[in-house]
C-alpha positions, 0 to 999 in steps of 0.5 A: 920581687914578684912570684913568678906565676904573677909576672907571667899572668900579668904577661898575659893579661896586660896584653890582652887587656892592652891591645884595643885602645877607645876611639873617640867619636867627635872628639873636636870641641867648638871652643877650641877652633884655631883662633880662640884667646884661651891659654894652652896647656903647652903656654902655662910653664912659659907663663909662670916663667914671665910671672916669676923672670925665670931665664929659659936657659939653665947657664943663665939660671944664677944670674936670673936668681940674683935679680930675683933677690932684689925682688924681696922689697916688694913683699908685704909685712903683714898681710893686711898691706896686701888688697883682698882678692874674690874667687873670680881673680883666680879663675882660669881656663885651659885648654888641652886640644887633643882633638882639634890639634894632632900634633900635641897627642904624641907626649901624651899618648900611651902604648894602650892608646890612652893618655898618660896620667903622669903627664896630667898630673904635671899640668895640674901642678903648673895649672895651681901654681898659675891660678895661685899666681893670679890670686897674688898678682900686683898689677903694678909690678912687673915680676912677682916677688913670691916663690909660690910651690907645691906643698901637698895634693889633697886629694885627686878623685878621678870621676871617669875611667877613660881619657881619651887620647883625641878629644879635647880637655878643658881644665878650669880652677879657681882659688878656695881657700887662703891662710897667711901663706898658704893657698888651696886651689880646686881644679876641674878637668872636662873631656869633650866626647860625643859632643858634650863635655864630662867631668874626668877628674877634681883636684885640690892642691895646697901650695905655699909662699914663699920669698923670692929666695924660698927661704921663708914664708911669705904672705899672701892676699887674704880672700874676699868672699862674695855670697853664700856658695863662696862662704861654703866652698871656703868652710870646706878649705876649713874642714880641709886643713882640719882633717889634715891636722888631724890625720897627722896628729894620728899618724902612726909614725907619732902614736899606737894604733887604735885597739881595733888596729892592734886587733888586725895586726894580731889577726894577721900575724895569727892568720901566718902561723904554722900549726904544725909548730909551736912556735912565733917564728914559724910563718906560712903564706895564706891561700891567695896572698902575698908577702907585703915583702915580695910586693915592692917595686924600686925606681931611680932618677937622675935630676937632669936641667931638663926637668927643672920648675921654674925656681931651678929645682926639680919640676913636682909635677914630674916627680908626681908622674914618676912617683905615678908611673911607678906605682902604677907598675907595681899594682900592674904586676901586683894584681897581674891585670892592667889597674884604673885610677881611682884616687890620689890622696895626701902627696906630701912635699917636704923637700926641695929637690935639687937639680943633680941629685940622685932620686930613689923611689920605693913603691910598696903595695901596703894594702888590698881590698877586693878589686882595690890595690892601694900602693904608697912611693916613697921617694928621697934623694940620696947624696953620693957623697956624704951617703945622707939619704933625705925624704923628699915625698910620699904618694898614695895611690888608690888602684882598681883591677877588674877581678879580685886581687891577693891579700897582701900580707905584712910580716914584720911590725913596721910592714903593720904599720904600712899596712894600717897606714894603707887601710886608713888611706883606703878608707878615706879614699872610698868615703867620698865615692 
């Protein structure tokens, strides 16, 4: 629920902001002319199905999964049994020719004539999986015995505010770090506009390899570093891993907030006390502020087979798209203006979503500062028979609008922890800007 004044403002302002879309000049890249040999985004999912032997028909999925279980005999018993691969072995270039092939635009176009970023998230997820399969591919086998799934999205940094709907897009990427069963893949997205490619975003995904039945971890090929530049890239992967461990250790779900954070929470509490009464319960909303309780949005998805991945669970990219679109709508309604994505941070995939699940999405504006809005989206599956809820994902999005936004104010202790968590993610995002 949002205050009526904000909803009215959002309707008026966004109708003006969305009325004109950008017009791309010279959006056809020479390297995407008809007949080029590069893989298209539209064919990535088919390539993945070939690699794992997945069925394209839902009715045949049980037979396909039974056949995959037989591939367990090809799994390595230790990582040293696998040949080392180089970063070049996993390097890919994939094209999305929105300028050269206008028929592709319908899927990616939103109503204010820019590209749907949720669709880009779906493509990035598929590309990350393909990069990891390129790293682990065994030419002697027809099918890969590994089930490679997304563990988390470490970071997506936006380099450009506008993605044109009629200009060609290029994705490149490769493996940057490898553990025993986990792989970090970094991807870059560029767009051809006014005669040249310019960077749009950088994305870092962490994937995990499991056995053919997706029941236990499986070893992946070690990474052979060639030269100081690759050693530097690998070291950054080690730094990223340590940072994730440190953030998890310091999670507000595990330990108390710091002394400075406790002071912030107490000041927020003092700013909402009614000076006319001597009561801890009498709370008033400060000017230009919104209670956190009034800065929420919720959604529901029934998970149909159409959205399945190659392992017959719900595609992680679909979950990211739905979470992003709800978070975007939440930020838009809260700010009363069309938000621009700044970064996607720390998306955790805690549990796979089965086909047929009821997926509940809850979006919360948890922190604001200046022109920025920090949004957290929590997704969970509901078992309608047992009525049990299980968390599947947590998403963090940082948006910016072209005006100062209201402050979001927590009331309960739980909301205060959400506020501090949002502030932490916002500060982490701003370090890289």
